[in-house]
Chimera marker file (.cmm) of the C-alpha trace (Angstrom):
<marker_set name="trace">
<marker id="1" x="0.000" y="0.000" z="0.000" r="1" g="1" b="0" radius="0.5"/>
<marker id="2" x="2.035" y="2.943" z="-1.188" r="1" g="1" b="0" radius="0.5"/>
<marker id="3" x="-0.480" y="5.650" z="-0.357" r="1" g="1" b="0" radius="0.5"/>
<marker id="4" x="-3.412" y="5.468" z="2.019" r="1" g="1" b="0" radius="0.5"/>
<marker id="5" x="-5.004" y="7.927" z="4.357" r="1" g="1" b="0" radius="0.5"/>
<marker id="6" x="-4.371" y="5.496" z="7.170" r="1" g="1" b="0" radius="0.5"/>
<marker id="7" x="-3.991" y="8.233" z="9.752" r="1" g="1" b="0" radius="0.5"/>
<marker id="8" x="-7.478" y="9.597" z="9.074" r="1" g="1" b="0" radius="0.5"/>
<marker id="9" x="-9.446" y="6.689" z="10.599" r="1" g="1" b="0" radius="0.5"/>
<marker id="10" x="-8.044" y="6.931" z="14.130" r="1" g="1" b="0" radius="0.5"/>
<marker id="11" x="-8.272" y="10.738" z="13.966" r="1" g="1" b="0" radius="0.5"/>
<marker id="12" x="-11.978" y="10.592" z="13.152" r="1" g="1" b="0" radius="0.5"/>
<marker id="13" x="-12.717" y="8.155" z="15.975" r="1" g="1" b="0" radius="0.5"/>
<marker id="14" x="-10.579" y="9.869" z="18.618" r="1" g="1" b="0" radius="0.5"/>
<marker id="15" x="-11.684" y="13.311" z="17.499" r="1" g="1" b="0" radius="0.5"/>
<marker id="16" x="-15.329" y="12.412" z="17.874" r="1" g="1" b="0" radius="0.5"/>
<marker id="17" x="-14.868" y="10.807" z="21.278" r="1" g="1" b="0" radius="0.5"/>
<marker id="18" x="-12.816" y="13.737" z="22.585" r="1" g="1" b="0" radius="0.5"/>
<marker id="19" x="-14.653" y="16.511" z="20.734" r="1" g="1" b="0" radius="0.5"/>
<marker id="20" x="-15.256" y="18.566" z="23.870" r="1" g="1" b="0" radius="0.5"/>
<marker id="21" x="-11.547" y="18.594" z="24.783" r="1" g="1" b="0" radius="0.5"/>
<marker id="22" x="-9.697" y="18.697" z="21.464" r="1" g="1" b="0" radius="0.5"/>
<marker id="23" x="-10.273" y="20.704" z="18.307" r="1" g="1" b="0" radius="0.5"/>
<marker id="24" x="-11.435" y="18.086" z="15.820" r="1" g="1" b="0" radius="0.5"/>
<marker id="25" x="-10.501" y="19.922" z="12.574" r="1" g="1" b="0" radius="0.5"/>
<marker id="26" x="-6.958" y="20.381" z="13.866" r="1" g="1" b="0" radius="0.5"/>
<marker id="27" x="-6.724" y="16.689" z="14.678" r="1" g="1" b="0" radius="0.5"/>
<marker id="28" x="-7.961" y="15.736" z="11.209" r="1" g="1" b="0" radius="0.5"/>
<marker id="29" x="-5.651" y="18.139" z="9.365" r="1" g="1" b="0" radius="0.5"/>
<marker id="30" x="-2.598" y="17.147" z="11.410" r="1" g="1" b="0" radius="0.5"/>
<marker id="31" x="-3.322" y="13.473" z="10.785" r="1" g="1" b="0" radius="0.5"/>
<marker id="32" x="-3.806" y="13.838" z="7.045" r="1" g="1" b="0" radius="0.5"/>
<marker id="33" x="-0.918" y="16.237" z="6.403" r="1" g="1" b="0" radius="0.5"/>
<marker id="34" x="1.515" y="13.439" z="7.263" r="1" g="1" b="0" radius="0.5"/>
<marker id="35" x="0.131" y="11.416" z="4.341" r="1" g="1" b="0" radius="0.5"/>
<marker id="36" x="0.956" y="14.168" z="1.866" r="1" g="1" b="0" radius="0.5"/>
<marker id="37" x="4.581" y="13.032" z="1.904" r="1" g="1" b="0" radius="0.5"/>
<marker id="38" x="3.972" y="9.656" z="0.190" r="1" g="1" b="0" radius="0.5"/>
<marker id="39" x="1.557" y="11.349" z="-2.215" r="1" g="1" b="0" radius="0.5"/>
<marker id="40" x="4.240" y="13.852" z="-3.229" r="1" g="1" b="0" radius="0.5"/>
<marker id="41" x="6.777" y="11.042" z="-3.674" r="1" g="1" b="0" radius="0.5"/>
<marker id="42" x="4.385" y="9.186" z="-5.974" r="1" g="1" b="0" radius="0.5"/>
<marker id="43" x="3.185" y="12.188" z="-7.985" r="1" g="1" b="0" radius="0.5"/>
<marker id="44" x="6.625" y="13.748" z="-8.410" r="1" g="1" b="0" radius="0.5"/>
<marker id="45" x="8.275" y="10.384" z="-9.088" r="1" g="1" b="0" radius="0.5"/>
<marker id="46" x="10.957" y="10.907" z="-6.453" r="1" g="1" b="0" radius="0.5"/>
<marker id="47" x="12.662" y="7.533" z="-6.719" r="1" g="1" b="0" radius="0.5"/>
<marker id="48" x="15.552" y="8.429" z="-4.376" r="1" g="1" b="0" radius="0.5"/>
<marker id="49" x="13.260" y="9.632" z="-1.592" r="1" g="1" b="0" radius="0.5"/>
<marker id="50" x="11.651" y="7.009" z="0.677" r="1" g="1" b="0" radius="0.5"/>
<marker id="51" x="7.852" y="6.807" z="0.444" r="1" g="1" b="0" radius="0.5"/>
<marker id="52" x="7.361" y="7.036" z="4.171" r="1" g="1" b="0" radius="0.5"/>
<marker id="53" x="10.343" y="9.193" z="4.876" r="1" g="1" b="0" radius="0.5"/>
<marker id="54" x="11.150" y="12.029" z="7.165" r="1" g="1" b="0" radius="0.5"/>
<marker id="55" x="7.630" y="13.136" z="8.117" r="1" g="1" b="0" radius="0.5"/>
<marker id="56" x="6.885" y="9.626" z="9.342" r="1" g="1" b="0" radius="0.5"/>
<marker id="57" x="9.550" y="9.847" z="12.025" r="1" g="1" b="0" radius="0.5"/>
<marker id="58" x="8.428" y="10.560" z="15.552" r="1" g="1" b="0" radius="0.5"/>
<marker id="59" x="10.328" y="13.836" z="15.951" r="1" g="1" b="0" radius="0.5"/>
<marker id="60" x="9.251" y="15.450" z="12.692" r="1" g="1" b="0" radius="0.5"/>
<marker id="61" x="5.644" y="14.278" z="13.070" r="1" g="1" b="0" radius="0.5"/>
<marker id="62" x="5.485" y="15.907" z="16.509" r="1" g="1" b="0" radius="0.5"/>
<marker id="63" x="7.083" y="19.098" z="15.168" r="1" g="1" b="0" radius="0.5"/>
<marker id="64" x="4.757" y="19.277" z="12.156" r="1" g="1" b="0" radius="0.5"/>
<marker id="65" x="1.743" y="18.468" z="14.307" r="1" g="1" b="0" radius="0.5"/>
<marker id="66" x="2.559" y="21.244" z="16.772" r="1" g="1" b="0" radius="0.5"/>
<marker id="67" x="3.093" y="23.633" z="13.872" r="1" g="1" b="0" radius="0.5"/>
<marker id="68" x="-0.365" y="22.732" z="12.529" r="1" g="1" b="0" radius="0.5"/>
<marker id="69" x="-1.816" y="23.278" z="16.020" r="1" g="1" b="0" radius="0.5"/>
<marker id="70" x="-0.291" y="26.740" z="16.303" r="1" g="1" b="0" radius="0.5"/>
<marker id="71" x="-1.423" y="27.751" z="12.803" r="1" g="1" b="0" radius="0.5"/>
<marker id="72" x="-4.957" y="26.480" z="13.433" r="1" g="1" b="0" radius="0.5"/>
<marker id="73" x="-5.062" y="28.409" z="16.707" r="1" g="1" b="0" radius="0.5"/>
<marker id="74" x="-3.930" y="31.582" z="14.939" r="1" g="1" b="0" radius="0.5"/>
<marker id="75" x="-6.600" y="31.294" z="12.212" r="1" g="1" b="0" radius="0.5"/>
<marker id="76" x="-9.383" y="30.071" z="14.501" r="1" g="1" b="0" radius="0.5"/>
<marker id="77" x="-11.426" y="33.272" z="14.222" r="1" g="1" b="0" radius="0.5"/>
<marker id="78" x="-11.569" y="33.072" z="10.431" r="1" g="1" b="0" radius="0.5"/>
<marker id="79" x="-12.817" y="29.494" z="10.230" r="1" g="1" b="0" radius="0.5"/>
<marker id="80" x="-14.822" y="28.996" z="13.437" r="1" g="1" b="0" radius="0.5"/>
<marker id="81" x="-18.175" y="29.717" z="11.756" r="1" g="1" b="0" radius="0.5"/>
<marker id="82" x="-17.366" y="27.261" z="8.961" r="1" g="1" b="0" radius="0.5"/>
<marker id="83" x="-16.369" y="24.541" z="11.431" r="1" g="1" b="0" radius="0.5"/>
<marker id="84" x="-19.559" y="25.096" z="13.434" r="1" g="1" b="0" radius="0.5"/>
<marker id="85" x="-21.650" y="25.041" z="10.251" r="1" g="1" b="0" radius="0.5"/>
<marker id="86" x="-20.092" y="21.730" z="9.234" r="1" g="1" b="0" radius="0.5"/>
<marker id="87" x="-20.624" y="20.394" z="12.781" r="1" g="1" b="0" radius="0.5"/>
<marker id="88" x="-16.895" y="19.785" z="13.211" r="1" g="1" b="0" radius="0.5"/>
<marker id="89" x="-16.701" y="21.639" z="16.500" r="1" g="1" b="0" radius="0.5"/>
<marker id="90" x="-18.905" y="22.015" z="19.492" r="1" g="1" b="0" radius="0.5"/>
<marker id="91" x="-20.020" y="25.353" z="20.868" r="1" g="1" b="0" radius="0.5"/>
<marker id="92" x="-17.184" y="25.419" z="23.362" r="1" g="1" b="0" radius="0.5"/>
<marker id="93" x="-14.170" y="27.677" z="23.485" r="1" g="1" b="0" radius="0.5"/>
<marker id="94" x="-11.049" y="25.613" z="22.848" r="1" g="1" b="0" radius="0.5"/>
<marker id="95" x="-7.897" y="26.693" z="24.632" r="1" g="1" b="0" radius="0.5"/>
<marker id="96" x="-4.456" y="26.872" z="23.065" r="1" g="1" b="0" radius="0.5"/>
<marker id="97" x="-3.694" y="23.585" z="24.804" r="1" g="1" b="0" radius="0.5"/>
<marker id="98" x="-6.752" y="22.058" z="23.155" r="1" g="1" b="0" radius="0.5"/>
<marker id="99" x="-5.273" y="22.892" z="19.780" r="1" g="1" b="0" radius="0.5"/>
<marker id="100" x="-1.833" y="21.597" z="20.668" r="1" g="1" b="0" radius="0.5"/>
<marker id="101" x="-3.101" y="18.306" z="22.089" r="1" g="1" b="0" radius="0.5"/>
<marker id="102" x="-5.152" y="17.872" z="18.929" r="1" g="1" b="0" radius="0.5"/>
<marker id="103" x="-2.245" y="18.242" z="16.586" r="1" g="1" b="0" radius="0.5"/>
<marker id="104" x="0.438" y="15.600" z="17.175" r="1" g="1" b="0" radius="0.5"/>
<marker id="105" x="-0.467" y="12.551" z="15.104" r="1" g="1" b="0" radius="0.5"/>
<link id1="1" id2="2" r="1" g="1" b="0" radius="0.2"/>
<link id1="2" id2="3" r="1" g="1" b="0" radius="0.2"/>
<link id1="3" id2="4" r="1" g="1" b="0" radius="0.2"/>
<link id1="4" id2="5" r="1" g="1" b="0" radius="0.2"/>
<link id1="5" id2="6" r="1" g="1" b="0" radius="0.2"/>
<link id1="6" id2="7" r="1" g="1" b="0" radius="0.2"/>
<link id1="7" id2="8" r="1" g="1" b="0" radius="0.2"/>
<link id1="8" id2="9" r="1" g="1" b="0" radius="0.2"/>
<link id1="9" id2="10" r="1" g="1" b="0" radius="0.2"/>
<link id1="10" id2="11" r="1" g="1" b="0" radius="0.2"/>
<link id1="11" id2="12" r="1" g="1" b="0" radius="0.2"/>
<link id1="12" id2="13" r="1" g="1" b="0" radius="0.2"/>
<link id1="13" id2="14" r="1" g="1" b="0" radius="0.2"/>
<link id1="14" id2="15" r="1" g="1" b="0" radius="0.2"/>
<link id1="15" id2="16" r="1" g="1" b="0" radius="0.2"/>
<link id1="16" id2="17" r="1" g="1" b="0" radius="0.2"/>
<link id1="17" id2="18" r="1" g="1" b="0" radius="0.2"/>
<link id1="18" id2="19" r="1" g="1" b="0" radius="0.2"/>
<link id1="19" id2="20" r="1" g="1" b="0" radius="0.2"/>
<link id1="20" id2="21" r="1" g="1" b="0" radius="0.2"/>
<link id1="21" id2="22" r="1" g="1" b="0" radius="0.2"/>
<link id1="22" id2="23" r="1" g="1" b="0" radius="0.2"/>
<link id1="23" id2="24" r="1" g="1" b="0" radius="0.2"/>
<link id1="24" id2="25" r="1" g="1" b="0" radius="0.2"/>
<link id1="25" id2="26" r="1" g="1" b="0" radius="0.2"/>
<link id1="26" id2="27" r="1" g="1" b="0" radius="0.2"/>
<link id1="27" id2="28" r="1" g="1" b="0" radius="0.2"/>
<link id1="28" id2="29" r="1" g="1" b="0" radius="0.2"/>
<link id1="29" id2="30" r="1" g="1" b="0" radius="0.2"/>
<link id1="30" id2="31" r="1" g="1" b="0" radius="0.2"/>
<link id1="31" id2="32" r="1" g="1" b="0" radius="0.2"/>
<link id1="32" id2="33" r="1" g="1" b="0" radius="0.2"/>
<link id1="33" id2="34" r="1" g="1" b="0" radius="0.2"/>
<link id1="34" id2="35" r="1" g="1" b="0" radius="0.2"/>
<link id1="35" id2="36" r="1" g="1" b="0" radius="0.2"/>
<link id1="36" id2="37" r="1" g="1" b="0" radius="0.2"/>
<link id1="37" id2="38" r="1" g="1" b="0" radius="0.2"/>
<link id1="38" id2="39" r="1" g="1" b="0" radius="0.2"/>
<link id1="39" id2="40" r="1" g="1" b="0" radius="0.2"/>
<link id1="40" id2="41" r="1" g="1" b="0" radius="0.2"/>
<link id1="41" id2="42" r="1" g="1" b="0" radius="0.2"/>
<link id1="42" id2="43" r="1" g="1" b="0" radius="0.2"/>
<link id1="43" id2="44" r="1" g="1" b="0" radius="0.2"/>
<link id1="44" id2="45" r="1" g="1" b="0" radius="0.2"/>
<link id1="45" id2="46" r="1" g="1" b="0" radius="0.2"/>
<link id1="46" id2="47" r="1" g="1" b="0" radius="0.2"/>
<link id1="47" id2="48" r="1" g="1" b="0" radius="0.2"/>
<link id1="48" id2="49" r="1" g="1" b="0" radius="0.2"/>
<link id1="49" id2="50" r="1" g="1" b="0" radius="0.2"/>
<link id1="50" id2="51" r="1" g="1" b="0" radius="0.2"/>
<link id1="51" id2="52" r="1" g="1" b="0" radius="0.2"/>
<link id1="52" id2="53" r="1" g="1" b="0" radius="0.2"/>
<link id1="53" id2="54" r="1" g="1" b="0" radius="0.2"/>
<link id1="54" id2="55" r="1" g="1" b="0" radius="0.2"/>
<link id1="55" id2="56" r="1" g="1" b="0" radius="0.2"/>
<link id1="56" id2="57" r="1" g="1" b="0" radius="0.2"/>
<link id1="57" id2="58" r="1" g="1" b="0" radius="0.2"/>
<link id1="58" id2="59" r="1" g="1" b="0" radius="0.2"/>
<link id1="59" id2="60" r="1" g="1" b="0" radius="0.2"/>
<link id1="60" id2="61" r="1" g="1" b="0" radius="0.2"/>
<link id1="61" id2="62" r="1" g="1" b="0" radius="0.2"/>
<link id1="62" id2="63" r="1" g="1" b="0" radius="0.2"/>
<link id1="63" id2="64" r="1" g="1" b="0" radius="0.2"/>
<link id1="64" id2="65" r="1" g="1" b="0" radius="0.2"/>
<link id1="65" id2="66" r="1" g="1" b="0" radius="0.2"/>
<link id1="66" id2="67" r="1" g="1" b="0" radius="0.2"/>
<link id1="67" id2="68" r="1" g="1" b="0" radius="0.2"/>
<link id1="68" id2="69" r="1" g="1" b="0" radius="0.2"/>
<link id1="69" id2="70" r="1" g="1" b="0" radius="0.2"/>
<link id1="70" id2="71" r="1" g="1" b="0" radius="0.2"/>
<link id1="71" id2="72" r="1" g="1" b="0" radius="0.2"/>
<link id1="72" id2="73" r="1" g="1" b="0" radius="0.2"/>
<link id1="73" id2="74" r="1" g="1" b="0" radius="0.2"/>
<link id1="74" id2="75" r="1" g="1" b="0" radius="0.2"/>
<link id1="75" id2="76" r="1" g="1" b="0" radius="0.2"/>
<link id1="76" id2="77" r="1" g="1" b="0" radius="0.2"/>
<link id1="77" id2="78" r="1" g="1" b="0" radius="0.2"/>
<link id1="78" id2="79" r="1" g="1" b="0" radius="0.2"/>
<link id1="79" id2="80" r="1" g="1" b="0" radius="0.2"/>
<link id1="80" id2="81" r="1" g="1" b="0" radius="0.2"/>
<link id1="81" id2="82" r="1" g="1" b="0" radius="0.2"/>
<link id1="82" id2="83" r="1" g="1" b="0" radius="0.2"/>
<link id1="83" id2="84" r="1" g="1" b="0" radius="0.2"/>
<link id1="84" id2="85" r="1" g="1" b="0" radius="0.2"/>
<link id1="85" id2="86" r="1" g="1" b="0" radius="0.2"/>
<link id1="86" id2="87" r="1" g="1" b="0" radius="0.2"/>
<link id1="87" id2="88" r="1" g="1" b="0" radius="0.2"/>
<link id1="88" id2="89" r="1" g="1" b="0" radius="0.2"/>
<link id1="89" id2="90" r="1" g="1" b="0" radius="0.2"/>
<link id1="90" id2="91" r="1" g="1" b="0" radius="0.2"/>
<link id1="91" id2="92" r="1" g="1" b="0" radius="0.2"/>
<link id1="92" id2="93" r="1" g="1" b="0" radius="0.2"/>
<link id1="93" id2="94" r="1" g="1" b="0" radius="0.2"/>
<link id1="94" id2="95" r="1" g="1" b="0" radius="0.2"/>
<link id1="95" id2="96" r="1" g="1" b="0" radius="0.2"/>
<link id1="96" id2="97" r="1" g="1" b="0" radius="0.2"/>
<link id1="97" id2="98" r="1" g="1" b="0" radius="0.2"/>
<link id1="98" id2="99" r="1" g="1" b="0" radius="0.2"/>
<link id1="99" id2="100" r="1" g="1" b="0" radius="0.2"/>
<link id1="100" id2="101" r="1" g="1" b="0" radius="0.2"/>
<link id1="101" id2="102" r="1" g="1" b="0" radius="0.2"/>
<link id1="102" id2="103" r="1" g="1" b="0" radius="0.2"/>
<link id1="103" id2="104" r="1" g="1" b="0" radius="0.2"/>
<link id1="104" id2="105" r="1" g="1" b="0" radius="0.2"/>
</marker_set>
């Protein structure tokens, strides 16, 4: 299986169960962004680069996840109405920690 959105399934389940404590859209985006690496390797035909390379290491996944959490926290005001409309968030105010705990895959 060279490319699957394998990280999305656990994110959907955990995000739904913890939806009052973690920001679900951040959890989904941080989980899927990791799978963009194998997609880029396949589409760009990067034969020297490993399919599940550097973003699939623990350290870089944590770093990228925290970066996604910070960015989502910074843009929260712009997209909060959209997330509520799509029923991706509850009508609670998520703290910065709620975004950061959502982000590491």
